[in-house]
N, C-alpha and C positions, 0 to 999 in steps of 0.2 A: 766828443772832446777828449783830448789826451788825459790820462789819469796820472797822478803823482807817482805811481809805481813805475812809470816808464823811465824815470830819471834816477839813476843811482848816484850816490855821493862819492866823490873821490878825494883823496888828500890834495890839498891846495899847495901849489908851489908859488914862487914869485912869477906868476904868469896869469894871463887872462883865459878863462874858460870860454871857448867858442864852439858853436854848433854849425857844422857844415852840411848843407843839404846835398844829397847825391841821388843818382839813379843806379840801377844794377850795372850797366856798362861802365859807368864812371868808377864804381867800386872795383870792378874787374881791372880797369886800367891802373888804378892806384896800387892794387895788389901786384900787378905785373911789373910796374916801374919802381915800386917801393916808396912812392911819394904821392902826395896830393898836389897836383899842378894846376895852374890857371889854364883855362881853355885857350886854344890857338887865338892869337890876336889880343889876348888879355894879359895884363901884367900883374894881376892880383886875383886871389881866390875869394869868392863870395861866401860869407858866413853870417851868423847872428850871434850877438853877445849882449851882455848887460851894459848899455850905454846910457848917457844922460837922456838921450831922446827916448829910449825905451822906458826909463824911469818915469818920464813925464807922461808918456802914452799910457803906461800901466796905471798911474795915479789917476789920470782922467777917466780911464775905462772902469776902474774899480775904486771909486772914492771911498774914503774911510772917515769916521767922525773925528772931530778936533782932538779928542783925547786918545785916539787909537795910534799905535806905533806905525812908523813907515813900513812899507812892504819889506819883508825879510829878503836877504840875498837869494835864498833858495826859491822863493816865489818868483823873483825876477828872472832867475836862471831858467825856471820852468817856463816862463813866458817867452824867453828867447828860444828855448827848445821848441815850443809850440809854433813859433813863427818859422823856424827852420823846417819843421815838418810840413807846414803849409807851402813853403818854398819848394820842397821836394815834390809836392803834388803838382806844382806849376812846371817844374822841370819835366815831369812825366807827361804833362800836356803838350810840351814842345816836341815829344817823340812818342806817339801812341803805340809804337811797335815794341817798346821795351817792357820788361816785366812790371806789372802794376803793383809795386810795393814801394812805399816811401822808405827812404834811408836817411838817417842823420848820424854823422860822426861827431863824437864829443872829444875835444882835444884842448890842451893847454899850450898857448904860444906866448912869447914875450910880449909885454905890453907895447913896446915900441915897434912891433911888427904889425899892429892892428890900428886901423883908422876907421872912424865912423863913415858910413857910406849910404845915408838914407835915400839919396836920389840916384844911386848908382845901379849897377847891373848885378843880377845873380849870375853865377858862372854857368850859364846855359850853353855857351859856345856859339850862340847866335845873337838874338836880340837882347838889348839891355833890359834890366828890371824884370818885372813879372811877365807872364805870358802875353799880356796886352801891351807891354812896353811901359807900364806904369812904374813909379818909383818903388824901390824895394821896401821902404818904410822903416819904422822905428826898430832899432836893434841891428839893422844891417851894417856890416863892417867889411872892410877889405883887409886881406892878409897878404902882405908883400911876398912875392915869390912862391916857391914850392915849400911844402911842409913834409918832412919825413913821416912815413906811415907809422913809425915807431912812437911818434908823439901822440898817436890816437889812444885815448883812454878806453873807449868802448864804441861799439857799433850798435845803433838802434834801427830795427827793421821790422816792417809789417810781417805778420805770419801769413801763410798761404790762404787761410780763411778770410783774410781781408781783401783779397785781390778783386773780387767782383764789385765790392762797394767802392774800392779805390778807383777802379776803371770807370765806374759810373760817375764818380765825382770828377774825374779828369774830363769826361765828355761834357759835363755841365758847368765847368768852372767859369767859363766866360759869362754864361747866363747868370750864374750866381753873383758875379761881380757887377752885373748890370741891374741887380735887384730882384731877379726872379725868385720868389719865395720857395717854390718847389725845388728849384735847382739848389738854393741855399741849404735846404733841408737834406738834400742828397749829399752835399759836401760835408755837412755836419755828421751825417751817418757814417761816412768814411772816417771822420776824425774821432769817432767814438772808439775805434779800434786802438788798442795799445800798440805802441812800437816796442817790440821785445828787445831785451838787452843781450848782447853777445860780446864776448871777449875778442880781441883782435886775432887771437890764435884760431878762432872759428871762421875767419873770413873765407878760407878755401872751401869749407863745407857750404857756406852761404852762396857761393858762386856756382855750385853744381845745379844742373837743370832740375 
């Protein structure tokens, strides 16, 4: 499971915090072009954020007593971040040749540029939705058009020591989706690794072999 230390807090502007799942080649392309762009054939970038659907999902998954306060925004953003990290794992499953490290970019975009997309596609560049073509689920959103890389607040990425566990999870992701308990545990082992925090100035170093 991702730990709370993976998400740093940033000053809030009049914008929505979104979490974009990526792979290593996609990060390299964004660095080269200076922007995060939808995949060919797509008009929007796939991401995760705190949406009404995510609030309902989180409340159902983690119910509280009648006297307990509603989930704090930080908890909900952490849940959205976790869903983006799982989405990055699915993107890795669509291309097993890429570096086995999950990547999530945190950025703020104008509210009017974001639309809920629970039944839509992650920005894999191929099939809609998850690896098996399923709906992207609670918290999934579309971001219209390209987003300048300067809007990125931080990069979250697996360390080298996580690669073996992430690669194993990628191989068994379909089986985990189908209810295989051993496969599910393998995926959870990968998700125990923290995604490390990096400033955007560190992206060139992250792209080195």
